[in-house]
C-alpha positions as CSV (number, residue, x, y, z in Angstrom):
1,X,228.0,101.4,-55.9
2,X,226.0,104.3,-57.0
3,X,223.6,102.0,-58.7
4,X,223.0,100.1,-55.5
5,X,222.2,103.3,-53.6
6,X,219.8,104.3,-56.3
7,X,218.0,101.0,-56.3
8,X,217.8,101.0,-52.5
9,X,216.4,104.4,-52.5
10,X,213.9,103.5,-55.2
11,X,212.7,100.5,-53.2
12,X,212.4,102.5,-50.0
13,X,210.5,105.3,-51.6
14,X,208.4,103.3,-54.0
15,X,204.6,103.7,-54.1
16,X,202.1,101.3,-52.5
17,X,201.1,99.7,-55.8
18,X,204.8,98.8,-56.6
19,X,205.2,97.4,-53.1
20,X,202.3,95.1,-53.6
21,X,203.7,93.8,-56.9
22,X,207.1,93.1,-55.2
23,X,205.3,91.3,-52.3
24,X,206.1,93.8,-49.5
25,X,203.5,94.1,-46.8
26,X,202.0,97.6,-47.0
27,X,199.4,98.6,-44.4
28,X,197.4,101.6,-45.5
29,X,197.3,104.5,-43.1
30,X,193.7,105.6,-42.4
31,X,193.5,109.3,-41.4
32,X,189.9,108.9,-40.2
33,X,189.6,107.1,-36.8
34,X,186.7,104.7,-36.5
35,X,183.5,106.3,-35.1
36,X,182.8,105.9,-31.4
37,X,180.5,103.1,-30.4
38,X,176.9,104.1,-29.9
39,X,175.8,105.1,-26.4
40,X,174.2,102.5,-24.2
41,X,171.8,105.0,-22.6
42,X,168.8,106.5,-24.4
43,X,168.5,110.3,-24.4
44,X,166.1,111.9,-21.9
45,X,162.5,112.5,-23.0
46,X,160.7,115.7,-21.9
47,X,157.4,115.3,-20.1
48,X,155.2,118.3,-19.2
49,X,155.0,119.0,-15.5
50,X,152.0,117.6,-13.7
51,X,149.5,120.0,-12.2
52,X,149.3,120.1,-8.4
53,X,147.0,117.4,-7.0
54,X,146.1,119.2,-3.8
55,X,142.7,120.9,-3.8
56,X,143.8,123.8,-1.6
57,X,145.9,126.2,-3.6
58,X,146.4,129.6,-2.2
59,X,146.4,132.6,-4.4
60,X,149.3,134.1,-2.5
61,X,151.5,131.3,-3.5
62,X,150.7,131.7,-7.2
63,X,150.9,135.5,-7.2
64,X,154.6,135.9,-6.7
65,X,155.4,133.5,-9.5
66,X,153.4,135.5,-12.0
67,X,154.4,138.9,-10.6
68,X,156.6,141.3,-12.6
69,X,160.2,141.7,-11.6
70,X,159.5,145.3,-10.7
71,X,156.8,144.2,-8.2
72,X,159.1,141.8,-6.5
73,X,161.8,144.5,-6.3
74,X,159.2,146.9,-4.9
75,X,158.2,144.4,-2.2
76,X,161.8,144.1,-1.1
77,X,162.2,147.9,-1.1
78,X,159.1,148.3,1.1
79,X,160.6,145.8,3.6
80,X,163.8,147.8,3.5
81,X,161.8,151.1,3.9
82,X,163.2,152.5,0.7
83,X,160.0,154.2,-0.4
84,X,161.7,156.4,-3.1
85,X,162.7,153.2,-4.9
86,X,159.1,151.9,-4.7
87,X,157.8,155.0,-6.4
88,X,160.5,154.9,-9.0
89,X,159.7,151.3,-9.9
90,X,155.9,151.4,-9.9
91,X,154.5,154.9,-10.0
92,X,154.5,155.4,-13.7
93,X,152.5,152.2,-14.4
94,X,150.1,152.8,-11.5
95,X,149.4,156.4,-12.5
96,X,148.7,155.2,-16.1
97,X,146.1,152.9,-14.7
98,X,147.9,149.8,-15.8
99,X,149.1,148.6,-12.4
100,X,147.7,145.7,-10.3
101,X,146.0,146.2,-7.0
102,X,149.0,145.3,-5.0
103,X,151.2,147.7,-7.0
104,X,148.7,150.5,-6.3
105,X,148.8,149.7,-2.6
106,X,152.6,149.8,-2.5
107,X,152.7,153.1,-4.3
108,X,150.1,154.6,-2.1
109,X,152.0,153.4,1.0
110,X,155.2,154.9,-0.4
111,X,153.4,158.3,-1.1
112,X,152.0,158.4,2.4
113,X,155.4,157.5,3.9
114,X,157.1,160.3,1.9
115,X,154.2,162.7,2.8
116,X,153.3,163.3,-0.8
117,X,149.6,164.0,-0.5
118,X,149.1,164.8,-4.3
119,X,150.6,161.4,-5.2
120,X,148.5,159.5,-2.6
121,X,145.3,161.2,-3.7
122,X,146.1,160.4,-7.4
123,X,146.6,156.8,-6.6
124,X,143.5,156.7,-4.4
125,X,141.4,158.2,-7.2
126,X,142.5,155.6,-9.8
127,X,142.3,152.6,-7.4
128,X,139.7,153.4,-4.7
129,X,138.9,149.7,-3.9
130,X,142.5,148.7,-3.6
131,X,143.8,151.6,-1.6
132,X,140.7,151.8,0.7
133,X,141.7,148.3,2.1
134,X,144.7,149.8,3.8
């Protein structure tokens, strides 16, 4: 009886090569699943944006897109009548002479609203053509 148990165990645990020789059907287990089928859609292709076709382009519509984030924050602060914030955002650049005309106007307007004559005169001295328009 013990021989029968040993033979049964040997047949049950035998390697695949022995199973083929004895005629048993062995299906190999594949650990790697088949690759997914290729996608039917093609990937998108980038195309550069087309320039505007209208002849009338306003400089006001292009200025906010190219404006610095500080300038857009300063515009919002002027609308909210927060002139201290306008000066904090733009005064350093304007006094250094690196500010744009609109920035100089906003700082000058803030200085006048805060009744700071020295600040208003300094901005007017650096940007006489931009501040004189006010």
